[in-house]
N, C-alpha and C positions, 0 to 999 in steps of 0.2 A: 501306155499313152502319155505323152508329154503334158504336164500341167500347163494350163493356160494362165497367162499373167496379163493384167491390165496395166498400162503404162501411163502414169501421171506424176506430177510433182506433188510435194507435200502442201503447197500453198494454193493449187488450182485443181479443179475437178476435170478440166479438159485435158486431152492428150497433149503431151509436150514432146514425145519422141516421134520424130518424123519418119515416115516410111520411105522418104526419098533416099536415093543412093548417097553414100557418104560424100562423094565428090560434088554433089549438088547443093551442099549445105554451107558453102563458103559465104553466102550472103549473111549468115548469122554472126560472122566474126569480124571484128575490127582489127585490121592488120597492125595498127599502131600499139595495141595493148593486149594482144592475145598470142597464144602459141601458134606456130605453123602446123599444118597438117602432118608434116614429117615429125614434128616434136610430139604431137598427139599419138601417132603410131609408135613412136619410140616409147612413150609412156605405156602403151598397151604391151609392148614387148617386155618392159620392165615389170609390169604386173605378172605376166605369164611366167617369167623367169624368177620372180620373187625379188628382183633387184630394186623396185621402186619403193621409196619411203613416203610417209605422209608429208614430210617437209617438201618433197618434190611436187606433191599434189597442190600445195598452197598456191602455186602460180596459175592454176586452171580456173577459168570462169565457169559459171553454172552451165552454159551452153556446151562448153568443152567437156565437162563432166558427163553431160547427157550424151554427147557424141561417143564418149568412151563407153557409156552404158549401152549404147546401140551396138557397139562391137561385141560387148559381153553378151547381149541378147542373141546376136548372130551365132556366136560360139555355142550358146546354150541350144539354139535351134539345130545346130549341126551335131549335137551330142558330145561336144568337147567340154565335158562337165568340169574337169579340173581347171581348165583355162578360164571358163566362165566363172567358176567359184572364186578364183584368185581376184578377178576383176571386181566382182560384186562384194566380196569381203572387204577389199580395199575401199570401195566407194561407201559401203555401209559404215566402216569405222570413221571415215572422213565426215559423213553426214548420216547419223543414225535416225534422223527424223524424216527421211524420204521414204514414203510408203512403197514406192516401186523397187527400191533396193532390197527392202524386206521381202517383197513378193518374189523377186527374182531369186534371192537366196533360198526362199521356201521351195521354189521349183527345183533348184539345183539339189538341195538336200533331199527332197522327196525322191528324185530320180536316183540318188545315191543310196537310198534306203536309210537315211539318217532321219527317222521320223520325228523324234523329239525336237531336234533342231528345226526341222521343217515346220512343225506345228507352231513353235515359238515365233518364227518369222512371219508366217501367215497371220498369226494372231496380232502381231505388231502392225502388219500391213493394214488390217481392217480397223484397228484402233486409230491409226493415223488417217485412214480414208475409208469411212464406214460404208460408202456406196460401191466398193470394189467387188462386183459380183464374182469375178474369177477367183479372187483370193478367198472369199467366203466359201465358194464351192470346193476349192482346193483344201481349205481348212477342214471341211466336212469329210472329204475323202481321206485325208491323213488321219483324222480321228477314227474313222472306220478301220483303217489299217492298224492303228494302235489298239483298238478294241479286239481285233482278231489276234494280235500278238499277246494280248492279256487274257486269253481265253481261260487260262489256269487260275486267274484271279477275278472272280465274278464281280466284285465291287469295283475294281479298276475298269474292267470291261464295260460295265454299266455306265460308269462316269464318262468314258469316251463315246459311248453310243449317244448319251445325252448331249454331249458337245457336238457330235455329228448332226443330230436332229436339229439343234439350235442353229447351226451354220446353214444347213440346207433350207430351213424355214426362213432365215433371213434373206437368202437368195430369192425365194419365191415371193416374199413380201416386197422386195425391191423391184422385181420384174414380174408382176402378176400375170401379164400377158404371155410370158414365156417366150419372148422373142430372141433372147441371147442364148448362145450355146451353153453357157454355164447354168442357165435356168433349166434347160432340157436335162442336163446331167443331174441337177439337184432334184427335179421333179421325179426322175426315175429312181432315185435313191432314197428319198425321204420316206416313202411308204414302206420300203424294205426295212429301213432303220426302225420305224415304229413297230413293224411286225416282229422284228427280232427282239426289241425291248419288251414288247408285250409277252412274248414267249418266255423270256427270262423271268419276268415277273410272275408268270403262272407256274414256273418250275419250282 
């Protein structure tokens, strides 16, 4: 199952990534001081082929970066993980304080089985935007996977179970009515985590 990610900027809690088709976003750009759509698409190709440098990113506005991130999200949704990874790694290096870039990288790494890297980016995402239900839920799921991998090391496994329980509990505290899909996932898993942890304590 693909990890869900919540899209927002580091300075606002509302969604800034439009669900409109790419071609309908022209009203966001001022032709006098922004790149053309062709140039943005060329930037995407540069990311995918590894030819784009940070110096070339300097000319992009915030809206243009978010449009680039929209394309990265589409690639992620299509399962083109390496292409999405190149885009979001570039965006993250350019702006490491955007919680969405961390959340997207967490999702990419999670699907690639790179759990430690995934955990680190989800953790950064919720540190930057503490109300991100999806990242809290994803953080808990990755912690559960790490606990399973550490079954041979009871202390490490117990630590990851504690992290999972804390993450799921945060989701439930943020959405006590359980209206969000992330809350439903967390509610289904938090009791299981508590049961496993209790069993380990009794062992």
